[in-house]
C-alpha positions in Angstrom: 140.0 144.5 109.0 140.6 143.9 112.5 139.6 141.5 114.6 136.6 141.3 117.0 136.7 138.2 118.0 140.3 135.8 117.9 140.0 132.0 120.1 141.7 129.2 119.7 141.0 127.7 116.2 138.9 130.7 114.5 138.8 134.5 113.3 135.5 136.1 113.7 135.6 139.7 112.1 133.1 142.3 110.6 132.3 141.9 107.3 132.8 144.3 104.5 131.3 145.2 101.8 133.9 142.8 99.6 131.5 140.0 101.7 128.5 139.7 98.9 130.1 136.2 97.1 131.0 134.5 100.4 127.0 135.7 102.1 125.8 134.4 98.9 127.2 130.9 99.1 126.9 130.1 102.3 122.9 130.9 101.9 122.6 129.2 98.5 123.6 126.5 100.4 119.6 123.9 100.6 121.2 122.3 103.5 122.7 125.1 106.1 119.8 127.5 105.5 117.2 123.9 106.4 116.3 125.4 109.5 116.2 128.9 108.5 114.6 129.6 105.8 112.2 128.2 103.1 112.4 129.9 100.4 114.6 130.0 97.3 118.2 131.3 97.9 119.0 134.8 97.6 120.2 136.4 94.7 123.5 139.0 94.5 121.4 141.9 94.1 118.9 141.1 97.4 122.4 140.6 99.5 124.3 143.2 98.6 121.4 145.1 97.9 119.4 144.4 101.2 121.0 140.9 103.6 125.2 142.9 104.3 123.8 146.7 104.7 122.0 145.1 107.5 124.9 143.5 108.8 126.9 146.2 108.3 124.4 148.5 110.2 124.5 146.5 113.6 127.8 147.5 114.4 126.9 150.9 114.8 123.1 150.6 115.7 124.0 147.1 119.0 127.6 149.5 120.3 129.5 146.6 118.9 127.1 144.2 118.8 126.8 142.3 115.5 127.3 139.4 113.1 130.9 138.0 111.8 132.1 136.0 109.2 134.0 133.3 111.1 137.1 132.5 109.6 139.8 129.7 110.0 142.7 131.8 111.9 145.3 128.7 110.4 143.3 128.8 106.5 142.4 132.2 106.2 138.5 130.2 104.9 136.0 132.0 105.7 133.0 129.2 107.7 129.9 130.8 108.5 128.8 133.6 110.4 128.0 134.1 114.1 126.0 136.1 115.5 125.2 138.4 118.4 122.3 140.8 119.2 119.7 142.4 120.4 116.8 142.1 119.2 116.1 145.3 116.9 112.6 145.0 119.9 114.3 143.7 123.6 115.7 144.8 125.7 119.8 146.2 124.9 121.4 144.5 127.6 119.9 141.1 125.6 122.1 139.6 123.1 120.7 136.6 120.7 124.0 134.3 119.8 123.6 132.4 116.7 125.7 130.9 113.9 125.2 129.5 110.4 128.0 127.4 109.3 129.4 126.0 105.5 128.7 122.0 106.0 132.7 121.5 105.8 133.0 122.9 108.8 129.7 120.8 110.8 131.2 119.0 113.3 134.5 120.0 114.0 133.2 121.9 117.1 133.5 125.7 115.4 130.0 126.7 116.4 131.1 125.8 120.0 134.0 127.9 119.8 132.0 130.3 118.5 129.3 130.2 120.7 131.2 129.7 123.8 134.0 133.1 123.1 130.5 135.2 122.4 129.1 134.6 125.0 132.5 135.1 127.3 132.9 138.8 125.3 129.4 139.4 125.6 129.0 139.0 129.1 132.6 140.1 129.8 133.4 143.5 127.5 129.5 143.7 126.6 127.7 144.0 130.6 125.2 141.6 129.0 122.7 140.3 131.4 120.8 137.8 129.3 121.7 135.7 126.0 119.8 133.7 124.5 120.0 131.2 120.7 116.4 129.9 119.3 116.7 126.8 117.2 113.7 124.5 115.1 113.0 122.1 118.1 114.0 118.9 115.2 117.2 120.8 114.5 118.7 118.9 117.2 122.9 120.3 115.6 122.2 123.2 117.0 120.4 122.1 119.7 123.6 120.4 121.2 125.6 123.3 120.6 123.5 125.7 123.0 123.4 123.2 125.8 127.2 122.1 125.5 127.8 125.8 125.4 125.8 126.1 128.5 122.5 127.7 127.6 119.3 125.8 129.7 115.4 124.5 127.6 113.8 127.4 128.2 110.8 126.6 126.5 109.1 125.6 123.4 107.4 127.7 121.6 105.4 128.6 117.8 105.7 131.6 115.7 104.2 132.7 112.9 107.4 132.9 110.2 107.3 134.1 106.7 108.0 132.2 104.1 106.8 129.1 103.1 106.6 125.9 105.8 109.6 125.0 106.5 109.9 120.8 106.7 109.5 120.3 111.0 107.8 123.2 111.6 105.2 121.8 113.3 106.9 120.7 116.3 108.0 124.9 116.8 110.7 126.2 118.2 113.2 126.3 121.1 114.4 129.0 123.0 117.9 128.4 124.8 119.6 131.5 127.9 121.6 131.9 129.9 122.2 134.6 132.3 125.5 136.6 134.1 124.6 135.8 136.4 124.7 131.9 135.7 127.8 132.6 133.4 129.6 134.0 136.6 128.7 130.6 138.7 130.0 127.8 135.9 
């Protein structure tokens, strides 16, 4: 598969049908999923029959935007998932930015590097008007990445999430955002 995006240290490519085990391993790590999902890890069947097909549908549904497998350029090692696509119910010129990385990739600047590159691609190549990111209020690592990428705090909100409560949910979630005009002015 060809690269969707390359940075100095990362290669982001579309997911393929053979990526079930990559997603299963990532989503089975409780530390990785700590701020994302409070239930048990997905089964291989759930990844193969639900999660991966949903990821694959995004490229066409969102005109090339979606979720990508992130690989280290030097080694080809899978380090996680990056996303940039509209919310299913939101405007098509507004997209959510996100990332989920293996623990071995934490603290190495990969999330910030990928986020900055996706912002550039979203605003310059896809004509996005606004990009936003959301994180649990207590997820300081993810909040720091959004700030380093240039997004600004917008609000704290309390959503009704499915599944069992996640530790820290009582503090709510935060939204950060950046508009195309703000990005151009940087």
